[in-house]
C-alpha positions as CSV (number, residue, x, y, z in Angstrom):
1,M,-81.8,36.2,-42.0
2,S,-85.4,35.6,-41.1
3,E,-85.8,38.2,-38.4
4,K,-84.8,41.9,-38.3
5,K,-81.8,42.7,-35.9
6,I,-80.4,45.6,-33.9
7,L,-76.9,46.8,-34.6
8,V,-75.1,48.5,-31.5
9,I,-72.0,50.6,-31.8
10,N,-70.0,51.8,-28.9
11,P,-66.7,53.6,-29.7
12,G,-64.3,54.2,-27.0
13,S,-61.0,56.0,-26.8
14,T,-59.0,53.2,-28.1
15,S,-61.5,50.5,-29.2
16,T,-64.9,50.0,-30.9
17,K,-67.3,47.7,-29.6
18,I,-70.0,46.3,-31.9
19,A,-72.8,43.9,-31.2
20,L,-75.8,42.3,-32.9
21,Y,-78.9,41.8,-31.0
22,N,-82.4,40.2,-31.4
23,G,-84.1,42.4,-29.0
24,T,-82.1,42.2,-26.0
25,Q,-80.7,38.9,-26.8
26,Q,-77.1,39.2,-28.0
27,L,-76.1,37.3,-31.1
28,N,-72.6,38.5,-31.9
29,E,-70.3,40.8,-30.1
30,L,-66.8,42.1,-31.2
31,E,-64.3,44.4,-29.6
32,I,-62.0,46.0,-32.1
33,T,-58.8,47.5,-30.4
34,H,-57.4,50.4,-32.6
35,P,-53.5,50.6,-32.3
36,V,-52.3,53.8,-30.7
37,E,-50.0,54.6,-33.8
38,E,-53.0,54.5,-36.1
39,L,-55.1,56.8,-34.0
40,A,-52.2,59.2,-33.5
41,R,-52.6,60.2,-37.3
42,F,-56.1,61.8,-36.4
43,K,-56.0,65.2,-34.7
44,A,-59.6,64.7,-33.3
45,N,-61.9,62.0,-32.8
46,L,-64.3,63.3,-35.6
47,E,-61.5,62.8,-38.1
48,Q,-61.8,59.1,-37.2
49,L,-65.4,58.6,-38.6
50,D,-64.4,57.0,-41.9
51,Y,-61.8,54.8,-40.1
52,R,-64.2,53.6,-37.4
53,F,-67.1,53.0,-39.9
54,A,-65.0,50.9,-42.0
55,T,-64.3,48.6,-38.9
56,V,-68.0,48.2,-38.4
57,V,-68.7,47.4,-42.1
58,E,-65.9,44.8,-41.8
59,A,-67.6,43.2,-38.7
60,M,-71.0,43.1,-40.3
61,K,-69.3,41.2,-43.3
62,Q,-67.7,38.7,-40.9
63,W,-71.1,38.1,-39.4
64,Q,-72.8,37.9,-42.9
65,V,-75.0,40.7,-41.9
66,K,-76.4,43.4,-44.4
67,P,-77.9,46.7,-43.6
68,E,-81.2,45.5,-44.9
69,D,-81.2,42.6,-42.3
70,L,-81.5,45.3,-39.6
71,S,-84.5,47.0,-38.0
72,A,-82.5,49.7,-36.4
73,A,-78.8,50.9,-35.5
74,I,-78.1,52.6,-32.2
75,G,-74.8,54.1,-31.1
76,R,-73.5,55.5,-27.8
77,G,-74.5,59.0,-27.3
78,G,-71.6,61.5,-27.0
79,P,-71.5,64.6,-25.0
80,L,-74.3,66.8,-26.4
81,K,-76.2,69.6,-25.2
82,P,-78.0,69.0,-21.8
83,L,-81.0,66.8,-22.4
84,E,-83.3,64.3,-20.5
85,G,-82.7,60.8,-20.4
86,G,-84.1,58.4,-22.9
87,V,-83.8,57.4,-26.6
88,Y,-83.2,59.8,-29.4
89,R,-83.5,59.6,-33.1
90,V,-80.5,60.6,-35.0
91,G,-81.7,63.3,-37.2
92,E,-80.5,66.6,-38.6
93,N,-80.0,68.7,-35.5
94,L,-78.1,65.9,-33.7
95,I,-75.9,65.3,-36.6
96,K,-75.2,69.0,-36.9
97,D,-74.2,69.3,-33.2
98,L,-72.0,66.1,-33.4
99,Q,-70.2,67.3,-36.5
100,S,-69.7,71.0,-35.1
101,G,-66.5,70.2,-33.3
102,K,-67.8,72.5,-30.6
103,L,-68.6,69.5,-28.2
104,V,-66.1,67.6,-25.9
105,D,-63.7,65.8,-28.1
106,H,-64.7,62.1,-27.0
107,A,-64.9,59.0,-29.3
108,S,-68.3,58.6,-28.2
109,I,-69.5,61.4,-30.6
110,L,-68.9,58.8,-33.3
111,G,-71.5,56.3,-32.1
112,G,-74.6,58.3,-33.5
113,L,-72.7,59.2,-36.6
114,I,-71.9,55.7,-37.5
115,A,-75.3,54.5,-36.7
116,C,-76.6,57.0,-39.0
117,R,-74.4,55.9,-41.9
118,V,-75.4,52.1,-41.5
119,A,-79.2,53.1,-41.1
120,E,-79.1,55.5,-44.4
121,K,-78.1,52.4,-46.5
122,A,-81.1,50.4,-45.4
123,G,-83.7,53.2,-44.8
124,I,-84.0,52.2,-41.1
125,P,-83.9,54.5,-37.8
126,A,-80.6,55.3,-36.2
127,F,-80.7,56.2,-32.5
128,I,-78.7,57.2,-29.5
129,A,-79.8,56.8,-25.9
130,D,-78.7,58.2,-22.4
131,P,-75.7,60.1,-23.5
132,V,-73.2,61.5,-21.2
133,S,-74.8,64.9,-21.1
134,V,-78.2,63.6,-19.7
135,D,-79.1,66.5,-17.3
136,E,-82.0,66.0,-14.9
137,F,-80.6,68.1,-12.2
138,D,-82.7,70.0,-9.6
139,D,-81.8,73.7,-9.8
140,L,-80.1,73.6,-6.4
141,A,-77.6,71.2,-7.9
142,R,-76.4,73.6,-10.6
143,I,-75.1,76.3,-8.2
144,S,-71.4,76.3,-7.4
145,G,-69.4,78.7,-5.4
146,H,-68.8,81.1,-8.3
147,P,-71.7,82.5,-10.6
148,D,-69.5,82.0,-13.8
149,I,-68.7,78.3,-13.1
150,P,-72.0,76.3,-12.8
151,R,-71.9,72.5,-12.1
152,L,-72.7,70.6,-15.1
153,S,-74.3,67.3,-15.4
154,L,-71.8,64.8,-17.3
155,S,-71.8,61.3,-16.1
156,H,-71.9,57.7,-17.1
157,A,-75.5,58.0,-17.4
158,L,-76.1,55.1,-19.9
159,N,-74.8,52.4,-17.4
160,I,-76.3,54.3,-14.4
161,K,-79.7,54.3,-15.8
162,A,-79.5,50.7,-17.1
163,V,-78.5,49.4,-13.5
164,V,-81.3,51.5,-11.8
165,A,-83.8,49.8,-14.2
166,E,-82.4,46.3,-13.5
167,V,-82.2,46.6,-9.7
168,A,-85.6,48.1,-9.6
169,A,-87.1,45.2,-11.7
170,E,-85.3,42.8,-9.5
171,N,-87.4,44.3,-6.7
172,G,-90.8,44.2,-8.6
173,K,-90.5,48.0,-9.2
174,K,-90.1,50.7,-11.9
175,P,-87.3,53.2,-11.9
176,D,-89.8,56.0,-11.0
177,E,-90.8,53.9,-7.8
178,V,-87.3,53.9,-6.1
179,D,-84.6,56.2,-4.8
180,Y,-81.2,54.9,-5.4
181,I,-77.6,56.0,-5.2
182,V,-75.4,54.5,-8.1
183,A,-71.7,54.7,-8.1
184,H,-70.3,53.9,-11.5
185,L,-66.8,52.8,-10.8
186,G,-64.6,52.8,-14.0
187,G,-61.7,54.6,-15.3
188,G,-63.7,57.6,-14.2
189,I,-66.2,57.7,-11.3
190,S,-69.8,59.0,-11.2
191,V,-71.8,58.8,-8.1
192,A,-75.4,59.7,-8.9
193,A,-78.5,60.4,-6.9
194,H,-81.7,59.0,-8.7
195,R,-85.0,60.0,-7.2
196,H,-88.1,58.6,-8.8
197,G,-86.3,57.8,-12.2
198,R,-84.5,61.2,-12.5
199,Q,-80.8,61.6,-11.9
200,V,-80.9,64.8,-9.8
201,D,-77.4,65.2,-9.0
202,V,-74.0,63.6,-10.0
203,N,-70.4,64.4,-9.7
204,N,-68.7,65.3,-13.1
205,A,-66.2,62.6,-13.4
206,N,-63.7,64.8,-15.1
207,D,-63.9,67.8,-12.7
208,A,-64.8,66.5,-9.2
209,G,-65.8,63.7,-6.8
210,P,-63.6,60.8,-5.8
211,F,-60.3,60.3,-7.7
212,S,-60.5,57.2,-9.8
213,P,-58.2,54.7,-11.7
214,E,-57.0,57.5,-13.9
215,R,-58.6,60.9,-13.0
216,C,-57.8,63.2,-10.2
217,G,-61.3,64.1,-8.9
218,T,-61.7,67.1,-6.5
219,L,-58.3,68.7,-5.7
220,P,-57.2,71.2,-3.1
221,L,-57.9,74.5,-4.9
222,A,-54.7,76.4,-3.8
223,G,-52.6,73.5,-4.9
224,L,-54.1,73.3,-8.2
225,M,-53.7,77.0,-8.8
226,K,-50.0,76.7,-8.1
227,M,-49.8,73.8,-10.5
228,C,-51.6,75.8,-13.1
229,F,-49.4,78.9,-12.9
230,S,-46.1,77.0,-12.2
231,G,-44.9,77.4,-15.9
232,K,-44.4,73.7,-16.1
233,Y,-47.6,72.8,-18.0
234,D,-49.7,74.2,-21.0
235,L,-53.4,73.5,-20.8
236,P,-53.6,70.4,-23.0
237,T,-50.7,68.8,-21.0
238,L,-52.3,69.6,-17.8
239,K,-55.6,68.2,-18.8
240,K,-54.2,65.0,-19.9
241,I,-52.4,64.7,-16.5
242,L,-55.5,65.4,-14.3
243,V,-57.9,63.4,-16.4
244,G,-55.8,60.5,-17.7
245,K,-52.7,60.2,-15.6
246,S,-53.8,60.8,-12.1
247,G,-55.6,58.8,-9.6
248,L,-54.3,55.3,-9.0
249,L,-52.2,55.6,-12.0
250,G,-50.5,58.8,-10.7
251,H,-50.0,57.3,-7.2
252,L,-49.0,53.8,-8.1
253,G,-48.0,53.8,-11.7
254,T,-51.1,51.5,-12.8
255,P,-54.9,52.1,-12.9
256,D,-55.3,48.2,-12.7
257,C,-57.0,47.3,-9.4
258,R,-56.1,43.5,-10.0
259,E,-52.4,44.5,-10.1
260,I,-52.8,46.7,-7.0
261,S,-54.6,43.8,-5.3
262,K,-51.7,41.5,-5.9
263,R,-49.3,44.3,-4.4
264,I,-51.5,44.4,-1.3
265,E,-51.3,40.9,-0.9
266,A,-47.7,40.9,-1.3
267,G,-47.5,43.4,1.7
268,D,-47.1,46.7,-0.2
269,A,-48.5,49.2,2.3
270,K,-48.7,52.2,0.0
271,A,-50.8,50.2,-2.5
272,R,-53.3,49.4,0.4
273,L,-53.3,53.1,1.6
274,V,-54.0,54.5,-1.8
275,L,-56.8,51.9,-2.9
276,E,-58.4,52.4,0.3
277,A,-58.2,56.1,0.0
278,M,-60.1,55.9,-3.3
279,A,-62.8,53.6,-1.6
280,Y,-62.9,56.4,1.3
281,Q,-63.6,59.0,-1.2
282,I,-66.3,57.1,-3.0
283,A,-68.1,56.3,0.3
284,K,-67.9,60.1,1.2
285,E,-69.6,60.9,-2.0
286,I,-72.3,58.3,-1.5
287,G,-72.8,59.9,1.8
288,A,-73.2,63.4,0.1
289,M,-75.8,61.9,-2.2
290,A,-77.7,60.4,0.8
291,T,-78.2,63.9,2.0
292,V,-79.4,64.9,-1.6
293,L,-82.3,62.2,-1.1
294,K,-82.8,63.4,2.4
295,G,-81.7,59.9,3.7
296,K,-84.7,58.2,1.7
297,V,-82.4,55.7,0.0
298,D,-83.8,52.3,-1.0
299,A,-80.5,51.0,-2.2
300,I,-76.8,51.9,-2.9
301,V,-75.7,50.1,-6.1
302,L,-71.9,49.7,-7.1
303,T,-71.2,49.1,-10.8
304,G,-68.6,49.5,-13.3
305,G,-65.2,47.4,-13.8
306,V,-63.8,48.4,-10.2
307,A,-66.8,46.9,-8.6
308,N,-65.1,43.6,-9.3
309,S,-62.5,44.5,-6.6
310,P,-63.3,42.8,-3.3
311,Y,-61.1,45.3,-1.5
312,V,-62.8,48.4,-2.8
313,V,-66.3,46.9,-2.4
314,S,-65.7,45.8,1.2
315,W,-64.3,49.2,2.1
316,I,-67.1,51.0,0.6
317,K,-69.6,48.8,2.3
318,E,-67.9,49.3,5.7
319,R,-68.7,53.0,5.5
320,V,-72.1,53.3,3.8
321,S,-74.1,50.1,4.7
322,F,-75.8,52.0,7.5
323,I,-77.5,54.2,4.9
324,A,-79.1,51.6,2.8
325,P,-78.7,48.0,1.4
326,V,-75.6,47.9,-1.0
327,V,-76.2,46.0,-4.2
328,V,-73.2,45.1,-6.3
329,K,-73.5,44.8,-10.0
330,P,-69.9,44.5,-11.4
331,G,-69.0,45.5,-15.0
332,Q,-71.3,47.5,-17.2
333,N,-74.0,46.5,-19.6
334,E,-73.8,49.6,-22.2
335,M,-74.3,47.4,-25.2
336,K,-77.4,45.5,-23.7
337,A,-78.8,48.8,-22.5
338,L,-78.5,50.5,-26.0
339,A,-80.1,47.4,-27.6
340,A,-83.1,47.6,-25.0
341,H,-83.5,51.2,-25.8
342,A,-83.6,50.5,-29.6
343,A,-85.9,47.6,-29.3
344,A,-88.3,49.8,-27.1
345,A,-88.2,52.6,-29.6
346,I,-89.2,50.1,-32.5
347,A,-91.9,48.7,-30.4
348,K,-93.1,52.0,-29.2
349,P,-92.1,54.8,-31.5
350,E,-94.0,57.3,-29.2
351,I,-91.2,57.1,-26.7
352,V,-88.7,58.3,-29.0
353,K,-87.6,62.0,-28.0
354,K,-86.8,64.8,-30.4
355,Y,-83.4,66.4,-30.2
């Protein structure tokens, strides 16, 4: 290979996305789905490191790419300690935290560790960027109704920040020159207020905000307490229900908006009611973030897989278009965003932040 390339690794709960980039130009991409029965033998995501690393090595062999052909490797950043957005070198402190087992047990913790393994073989840098624990909150946003339960900043920061940069660029501006509300609509939903390039408030998709295809969002507190003390559930079971088997899945038996749309078109009134209720809650959260920005909103951006749903998008637009223009950016560009961070870090090492 005549030019040095960037390897991007994005581990998800049941798959690993791997891509090869020349700068921000994608050369190859592969999504490896891991059979549930194979993952079941691991008690925690950290135990999957060797297994997932092997799939990355195999992909590189298929593409006839050696570690020494790379200029950098970058992985999705898992839930780390609170930090500012940006690109971080994978070093001793970051590795220690990822391997501690004290973090949220999510497959994304493997991204930086796999990138580091690849990088070590070639003597190249390994990075992560905009992990889910990006915390740029105003102090006001941290206060909840109980002193022992502060609001935490955990969100789909990588895609949100990438979309902010993309929409700003389309308008001839930089992220620190715009005020946007971004709604990432995926299996979980994050609605963020971005003021001058900083994510000053966002709902934690696992804790609060709109219900989503799989997650419960904010629940009536009295009903939740009754559920907790009913004796029917232990903590792990209840967590799986509220974070993975609620929302559209809980109400309708599927998290797939395409399937639900077909039901609506066939006259299913319940499917329409529940899907519109999700859009209603998303619009309410967007309205709340408009107050965070004191009404100074340049645009509202809808992104993520659910932004492909004409029903959801139209229902949200009906309720929030009076606030600001609505821009729709369906899907997510996490792989491209990671590659862009790595390319920028190589070109300007001074932007790399220390963990």
